[in-house]
C-alpha positions in Angstrom: 7.1 105.8 53.6 10.6 104.8 53.0 11.8 102.6 55.9 15.4 103.2 57.1 17.7 100.4 56.3 20.8 99.7 58.6 23.6 97.5 58.0 25.7 96.3 60.8 29.0 94.9 60.2 31.3 93.5 62.8 34.8 92.9 61.8 37.0 90.5 63.8 39.0 87.3 62.9 38.5 85.8 66.2 34.6 86.4 66.6 33.8 85.4 62.8 35.9 82.3 63.3 34.0 81.3 66.7 36.9 82.1 69.2 34.6 84.2 71.1 31.2 85.7 70.8 30.7 89.1 68.8 29.8 91.7 71.1 29.7 94.6 68.6 26.6 93.8 66.6 24.4 93.0 69.8 25.5 96.2 71.5 24.4 98.2 68.2 21.2 96.6 67.8 20.1 97.2 71.5 21.4 100.8 71.2 19.5 101.3 67.9 16.3 99.9 69.6 16.4 102.4 72.4 17.8 105.5 70.3 15.4 105.3 67.3 11.8 106.1 67.4 11.5 105.7 63.5 10.9 102.1 62.0 14.0 100.4 60.7 15.4 97.2 59.5 18.8 95.7 60.2 21.0 93.4 58.2 23.9 92.0 60.0 27.3 90.6 58.9 30.1 89.0 61.1 33.2 88.8 58.9 37.0 88.5 59.5 39.7 91.4 59.0 40.2 90.8 55.4 40.2 94.1 53.5 38.6 92.8 50.1 35.8 91.0 52.1 35.0 94.3 54.1 34.9 96.2 50.7 32.7 93.4 49.1 30.5 93.5 52.3 30.2 97.4 52.4 29.4 97.5 48.5 26.7 94.7 48.9 25.0 96.7 52.0 24.7 99.7 50.3 24.5 98.8 46.5 22.4 95.6 46.6 20.3 95.8 49.9 20.1 99.6 49.8 21.1 100.6 53.3 21.0 104.2 54.1 23.3 103.6 57.0 26.1 101.2 57.6 28.0 101.0 60.9 31.1 99.0 61.3 32.5 98.0 64.5 36.2 96.7 65.1 39.4 96.7 63.0 40.2 100.6 63.4 43.6 100.6 65.2 47.2 100.7 64.0 47.6 96.8 64.0 48.5 95.2 60.9 45.2 93.3 60.5 43.2 96.4 61.4 42.0 97.3 57.8 38.5 98.6 58.2 39.1 102.1 57.5 41.2 101.3 54.5 38.3 99.1 53.2 35.9 101.8 54.1 37.9 104.6 52.2 38.4 102.2 49.1 34.8 102.1 48.4 33.9 105.8 49.3 32.5 108.4 47.0 33.4 111.2 49.5 34.9 111.3 52.9 33.1 112.8 56.2 36.0 113.7 58.3 33.9 115.3 61.2 32.7 111.9 62.3 36.2 110.6 62.8 37.5 113.7 64.6 34.4 113.7 67.1 34.8 110.0 67.8 38.4 110.5 68.8 37.6 113.5 70.8 34.8 111.7 72.8 37.1 108.8 73.4 40.0 111.2 74.5 37.8 111.9 77.5 38.5 108.3 78.7 41.7 107.1 77.1 44.8 108.6 75.8 45.0 105.9 73.3 42.1 107.2 71.5 44.6 109.0 69.2 45.4 105.5 67.8 41.9 105.0 66.2 41.8 105.5 62.5 37.9 105.6 62.4 36.5 107.2 59.2 33.2 107.8 58.0 32.1 108.0 54.3 29.5 108.6 51.7 29.0 105.8 49.2 26.2 106.5 46.9 23.0 107.4 48.9 24.7 106.0 52.3 26.6 107.0 55.3 29.1 104.4 56.3 30.7 104.9 59.8 33.5 103.0 61.5 32.7 102.5 65.2 35.0 101.3 68.0 34.9 97.7 69.0 33.9 97.7 72.7 30.2 97.9 73.5 31.0 100.7 76.0 33.1 102.7 73.6 30.3 102.3 70.9 27.7 103.7 73.2 29.8 106.7 74.3 30.8 107.4 70.7 27.2 107.4 69.5 25.5 109.2 72.5 28.4 111.5 73.6 29.0 112.7 77.2 26.4 113.9 79.6 27.0 115.3 83.1 25.1 114.1 86.4 22.1 116.0 85.3 21.9 114.4 82.0 23.0 117.6 80.1 24.9 116.9 76.9 28.7 118.0 77.4 30.3 116.5 74.4 28.1 115.8 71.3 27.8 112.1 70.3 28.1 111.5 66.5 24.7 110.1 66.1 23.0 113.7 66.7 24.2 114.3 63.2 23.3 111.2 61.5 19.5 111.5 60.9 20.1 115.1 59.2 23.1 113.5 57.1 20.5 110.7 55.9 18.1 113.3 55.2 20.3 115.4 52.9 21.2 112.2 50.9 17.6 111.7 50.2 17.0 108.9 52.7 14.0 108.7 55.0 13.3 111.2 57.7 14.6 109.7 61.0 13.7 110.4 64.4 15.3 109.6 67.7 14.5 109.2 71.4 15.8 112.7 73.0 16.5 110.7 76.1 19.3 108.7 74.4 20.3 111.1 71.6 18.7 114.1 70.3 18.8 114.4 66.4 19.9 117.8 65.5 18.6 119.6 62.2 18.3 123.2 61.3 14.7 124.5 61.8 14.1 124.5 58.0 14.7 120.7 57.9 12.4 119.9 60.8 9.2 118.0 59.7 5.9 117.4 61.5 5.4 113.9 61.9 2.8 111.7 63.5 5.0 109.2 65.5 
């Protein structure tokens, strides 16, 4: 059985230099632990906002570590040092614009400045790379989407589409906890598993 490999990259000048503690990677690890029911392994990197270094890190996680999914956090705004999307596009084979559109759509429910986000998602070889926001609360909202008081999904989070995307890239069959985020697949792509 092919185990899901996930790369987590927190991009922050201040966190990487020890000015404050990184919150992105711990938030992602905690969320993945509740959201995924399939086995997975994680590789983490905490790096400064340097485009060349971000590119090298993404290439290393995909090309050498064999990650199926790479999630970055931080560095997606319009400021001069925000170069995560630029680095992500530079190493991409193909762009997946729907992810960025949906992330901004979710965030617009909370803040008008969501339109300033330049988050992108791309395919590199067999891997899906997604730029997430920097704040733990925003990371969770983006991944899970919006639910009403009864728990019904009002706006789909982006992670609902991630397992099927990984499957289409010949990666492992990924299952999720429907209480957190229900993985969506066409009926023809659903497999019986013994989890």
